[in-house]
C-alpha positions in Angstrom: -70.3 20.8 -110.1 -72.9 23.5 -110.5 -75.2 24.0 -107.6 -78.8 25.3 -108.7 -81.2 27.3 -106.6 -84.3 25.5 -107.8 -87.8 26.6 -106.9 -90.9 24.6 -107.3 -93.8 26.7 -108.6 -97.3 25.4 -108.5 -99.1 26.9 -111.4 -102.7 27.7 -110.4 -103.4 30.4 -113.0 -107.3 30.5 -113.3 -107.8 26.9 -112.5 -109.8 28.1 -109.4 -112.7 28.8 -111.9 -113.3 32.1 -110.2 -113.9 30.6 -106.8 -111.8 31.5 -103.8 -112.8 28.2 -102.0 -111.2 26.2 -104.8 -108.3 28.6 -105.0 -107.6 27.8 -101.3 -107.9 24.1 -102.0 -105.3 24.4 -104.7 -102.9 26.2 -102.3 -103.5 23.5 -99.8 -102.5 20.8 -102.5 -99.4 22.8 -103.3 -98.3 23.0 -99.8 -98.8 19.2 -99.5 -96.6 18.8 -102.6 -93.9 21.0 -101.0 -94.1 23.7 -103.6 -92.1 26.9 -102.8 -94.7 29.2 -104.8 -98.1 29.1 -105.9 -98.7 31.3 -109.0 -102.0 32.9 -110.1 -103.0 35.1 -112.9 -104.2 38.6 -112.1 -106.1 40.9 -114.2 -109.0 43.3 -114.6 -111.0 42.1 -117.5 -112.2 45.7 -118.3 -108.7 46.7 -118.9 -108.1 43.7 -121.3 -111.0 43.3 -123.8 -114.1 45.1 -124.9 -117.4 43.8 -123.9 -118.0 42.7 -127.5 -114.9 40.7 -128.1 -115.5 37.4 -129.6 -113.8 34.2 -128.2 -111.3 32.3 -130.0 -112.7 29.1 -131.6 -110.8 26.8 -129.2 -112.3 28.8 -126.3 -115.9 28.3 -127.4 -118.2 26.0 -125.4 -122.0 25.2 -126.0 -122.9 28.6 -124.4 -120.7 30.5 -127.0 -119.6 32.9 -124.4 -117.6 35.9 -125.5 -114.1 36.8 -124.6 -115.1 39.4 -122.1 -117.6 37.2 -120.2 -115.2 34.2 -120.2 -112.4 36.3 -118.6 -114.9 37.9 -116.2 -115.9 34.4 -115.2 -112.3 33.6 -113.8 -111.3 37.1 -112.6 -110.7 37.3 -109.0 -110.9 40.7 -107.3 -107.8 42.5 -105.9 -109.5 41.9 -102.4 -109.7 38.2 -103.3 -106.0 38.1 -104.2 -105.1 39.8 -101.1 -107.1 37.1 -99.1 -105.1 34.4 -101.1 -101.8 36.3 -100.4 -102.7 36.2 -96.6 -103.7 32.4 -96.7 -100.3 31.6 -98.4 -98.5 33.2 -95.6 -100.4 31.4 -93.1 -99.8 28.2 -95.0 -96.1 29.0 -95.3 -95.9 29.0 -99.1 -95.1 32.1 -101.3 -97.7 33.8 -103.4 -96.7 34.6 -107.0 -98.7 36.0 -109.8 -98.7 37.1 -113.5 -100.2 40.4 -114.1 -101.8 41.0 -117.3 -102.6 44.8 -117.0 -100.8 47.7 -115.4 -103.3 48.2 -112.6 -102.9 44.5 -111.6 -99.0 45.0 -111.7 -99.4 48.0 -109.5 -101.4 46.2 -107.0 -98.9 43.4 -106.8 -96.0 45.7 -106.1 -97.7 48.5 -104.1 -100.3 46.5 -102.0 -98.8 43.1 -101.7 -95.3 44.3 -101.7 -94.2 41.3 -104.1 -90.5 41.2 -104.8 -90.9 38.6 -107.6 -93.4 38.9 -110.4 -93.8 36.6 -113.3 -94.2 38.3 -116.7 -96.6 36.4 -118.6 -95.4 35.0 -121.9 -98.3 37.1 -123.6 -97.0 40.3 -122.2 -93.3 39.8 -123.1 -94.0 42.4 -126.0 -96.0 44.7 -123.8 -93.8 47.9 -123.8 -95.8 49.3 -120.9 -95.6 46.3 -118.8 -91.8 45.9 -119.3 -91.2 49.5 -118.8 -93.2 49.3 -115.3 -91.0 46.5 -114.1 -87.6 48.0 -115.3 
């Protein structure tokens, strides 16, 4: 019989809508559900898209917000991620994140000292990201 070391990861992503208060509530929910990790997305919008990048048709709402503004709306600062990291420690749940740019990857490794990072599916062909983590 094979014994697995299964981990329950609560995917928060950007479901906090850019609010640290909502992010903490989602962490609390994950703790109540006995998750092992909560996982966020971390990025610097300025490193990802230009200010004039149009959103994809499925991303458009009544305001017809562009890609930059949409991402910026959900972006949490590194300071906010640090705060969530500390909140997770207090709540006894592990913080995990998927970086979408090298600066965010460096923050996770150098500032939060994470030993586990989830490579986002959209980054699996990013030579720079894969090289950084290898």
